[in-house]
C-alpha positions as CSV (number, residue, x, y, z in Angstrom):
1,M,2.5,-26.5,-1.1
2,N,2.4,-24.7,-4.3
3,H,3.1,-21.1,-5.1
4,Y,-0.6,-20.1,-4.9
5,E,-0.9,-21.5,-1.5
6,V,2.3,-19.8,-0.4
7,L,1.0,-16.3,-1.4
8,G,-2.4,-17.2,-0.2
9,V,-4.3,-16.5,-3.6
10,A,-6.5,-18.6,-5.9
11,P,-5.1,-19.8,-9.2
12,T,-7.5,-17.6,-10.9
13,A,-6.1,-14.4,-9.2
14,D,-5.2,-11.5,-11.4
15,A,-1.7,-9.8,-11.4
16,A,-2.8,-7.1,-9.0
17,M,-4.1,-9.6,-6.4
18,V,-0.9,-11.6,-6.7
19,R,1.3,-8.4,-6.2
20,R,-0.8,-7.2,-3.3
21,A,-0.5,-10.7,-1.5
22,Y,3.3,-10.7,-2.2
23,L,3.8,-7.2,-0.8
24,R,1.5,-7.9,2.3
25,L,3.6,-11.2,3.0
26,A,7.0,-9.4,2.4
27,R,6.0,-6.7,4.9
28,T,4.9,-9.3,7.6
29,H,7.8,-12.0,7.1
30,H,10.8,-9.9,6.1
31,P,13.7,-11.1,8.3
32,D,14.6,-7.4,9.2
33,Y,11.2,-7.3,11.3
34,H,12.2,-10.4,13.2
35,L,15.4,-9.3,15.0
36,D,14.1,-10.5,18.4
37,D,15.9,-13.8,18.5
38,E,17.9,-15.8,16.0
39,V,15.2,-18.6,15.7
40,S,12.5,-16.2,14.6
41,R,14.7,-14.6,12.2
42,R,15.7,-17.8,10.7
43,R,12.1,-18.9,10.4
44,A,11.3,-15.6,8.8
45,E,14.3,-16.0,6.3
46,R,12.9,-19.4,5.2
47,T,9.4,-18.1,4.9
48,M,10.6,-15.1,2.9
49,Q,12.6,-17.3,0.6
50,R,9.4,-19.4,-0.3
51,I,7.4,-16.1,-0.7
52,N,10.2,-14.7,-3.1
53,E,10.3,-18.1,-5.1
54,A,6.4,-18.0,-5.4
55,W,6.5,-14.3,-6.6
56,A,9.3,-15.0,-9.0
57,V,7.2,-17.5,-10.7
58,L,3.6,-16.0,-10.3
59,G,4.7,-12.4,-10.9
60,D,6.0,-13.3,-14.3
61,D,3.3,-14.1,-17.0
62,T,5.6,-16.6,-18.9
63,K,6.7,-18.4,-15.8
64,R,3.4,-18.5,-14.4
65,R,2.0,-20.2,-17.4
66,A,4.8,-22.7,-17.6
67,Y,4.3,-23.4,-13.9
68,E,0.6,-23.9,-14.4
69,R,1.2,-26.6,-16.9
70,T,3.1,-28.5,-14.2
71,L,0.1,-28.4,-11.7
72,P,-2.3,-31.3,-11.7
73,P,-5.4,-30.5,-13.8
74,E,-7.6,-29.9,-10.8
75,A,-5.3,-27.2,-9.5
76,R,-5.0,-25.4,-12.7
77,P,-7.0,-22.2,-13.2
78,T,-9.9,-22.0,-15.3
79,G,-10.7,-19.0,-17.4
80,P,-8.6,-15.9,-18.3
81,R,-7.0,-13.6,-15.6
82,P,-8.0,-10.3,-16.6
83,G,-5.2,-7.4,-16.4
84,F,-2.2,-9.7,-15.9
85,E,0.9,-8.0,-16.9
86,P,4.3,-9.3,-16.4
87,K,6.3,-7.7,-13.5
88,P,9.6,-6.0,-14.2
89,G,11.7,-7.4,-11.5
90,P,13.6,-9.2,-9.9
91,S,16.9,-8.6,-11.5
92,R,20.1,-10.0,-9.8
93,P,23.4,-8.3,-10.4
94,G,25.8,-10.6,-12.2
95,G,23.2,-12.9,-13.6
96,H,20.7,-15.5,-12.4
97,G,21.6,-17.1,-9.1
98,S,24.4,-14.7,-8.0
99,G,24.5,-12.9,-4.7
100,S,22.4,-13.6,-1.8
101,W,18.6,-14.0,-1.5
102,R,18.4,-10.5,-0.3
103,D,19.7,-9.3,-3.6
104,A,16.5,-10.7,-5.1
105,E,14.3,-8.8,-2.6
106,N,12.9,-7.2,-5.6
107,A,13.5,-3.5,-6.3
108,D,9.9,-3.0,-6.9
109,I,9.0,-3.9,-3.2
110,E,11.3,-1.1,-2.1
111,A,9.8,1.3,-4.5
112,D,6.3,0.4,-3.4
113,L,7.4,1.0,0.2
114,A,8.9,4.3,-0.9
115,D,5.7,5.2,-2.7
116,E,3.8,4.5,0.6
117,D,6.3,6.5,2.8
118,P,4.0,7.8,5.7
119,L,6.2,10.9,5.7
120,T,5.3,11.9,2.2
121,D,2.0,11.2,0.6
122,A,0.1,10.0,3.5
123,H,1.5,12.7,5.8
124,V,0.6,15.6,3.3
125,R,-3.0,14.0,3.0
126,G,-3.1,13.6,6.8
127,S,-2.3,17.4,7.1
128,W,-5.6,18.3,5.3
129,T,-7.5,16.8,8.1
130,L,-6.1,19.5,10.3
131,L,-7.6,22.3,8.4
132,P,-11.1,22.1,9.9
133,V,-9.5,22.0,13.3
134,G,-7.4,25.1,12.5
135,L,-10.5,27.0,11.1
136,F,-12.4,26.0,14.2
137,V,-9.6,27.1,16.6
138,G,-9.2,30.4,14.5
139,S,-12.9,31.0,14.6
140,V,-12.9,30.9,18.5
141,V,-9.9,33.1,18.8
142,L,-11.6,35.6,16.5
143,F,-14.7,35.3,18.3
144,S,-13.2,36.1,21.6
145,L,-11.2,39.1,20.0
146,S,-14.5,40.5,18.4
147,M,-16.3,40.4,21.8
148,V,-13.3,42.1,23.5
149,L,-12.8,44.7,20.8
150,Q,-16.6,44.8,20.0
151,A,-15.8,44.6,16.3
152,A,-18.4,43.6,13.9
153,P,-16.1,42.5,11.0
154,L,-14.1,40.1,13.3
155,L,-17.4,38.6,14.3
156,A,-18.4,38.1,10.8
157,L,-15.1,36.5,9.9
158,A,-15.3,34.3,13.1
159,L,-18.7,33.1,12.0
160,M,-17.5,32.4,8.4
161,M,-14.6,30.5,9.8
162,F,-16.9,28.4,12.1
163,V,-19.2,27.5,9.2
164,A,-16.1,26.7,7.1
165,S,-14.8,24.4,9.8
166,M,-18.2,22.6,10.3
167,L,-18.3,21.9,6.4
168,G,-14.8,20.6,6.7
169,F,-15.7,18.3,9.6
170,V,-18.6,17.0,7.6
171,L,-17.0,16.9,4.0
172,L,-13.6,15.8,4.8
173,P,-14.4,12.1,5.4
174,F,-16.1,11.8,2.0
175,V,-13.0,13.5,0.3
176,A,-10.7,10.9,2.2
177,M,-12.9,8.0,1.1
178,A,-12.8,9.2,-2.4
179,S,-9.1,9.7,-2.5
180,S,-8.6,6.2,-0.8
181,R,-10.6,4.7,-3.6
182,G,-8.8,6.5,-6.2
183,D,-5.4,5.3,-4.8
184,D,-6.8,1.6,-4.7
185,L,-7.9,1.9,-8.3
186,A,-4.5,3.3,-9.3
187,D,-2.6,0.5,-7.3
188,G,-4.6,-2.0,-9.1
189,G,-3.8,-0.4,-12.4
190,R,-0.1,-0.2,-11.9
191,A,0.3,-3.7,-10.4
């Protein structure tokens, strides 16, 4: 099994695709997610070692080119890989080969996981989805108050809030899709 097969990417995959495949596999096969029993943990460790070895080669442009020269001609990529940039990582304290394989878990995977922390960026974006709900609830409360107090200005405000909430319910999915698309493009650009 070659490094491309380990990461599940084609030899013509660009750097962003290789990186996404590595991160996806690392999140799935990391031993810390397999604490159920010792057998599954050891299996995950072996799998993660192969994934890290593949990433160490395919994530670095120089190593990747040298590795491709060792492949049989039919397994070599044809044509350029647009947008390939060498990765910064993995650095091992004390030189190559020192420390455990966990030392080489790549600081960039931890940085990526921190970037995608659900309590930061996604949580803030998720709170915007509550705005139309809040406007709708506020309009119902104001409508009720305006009926009890028979206050026309409150009724007008309630109607404006209701219209704003309906616009939010209609427009928010489009804003979320555009934001997600922008994040995907930014992620591809920084990989």
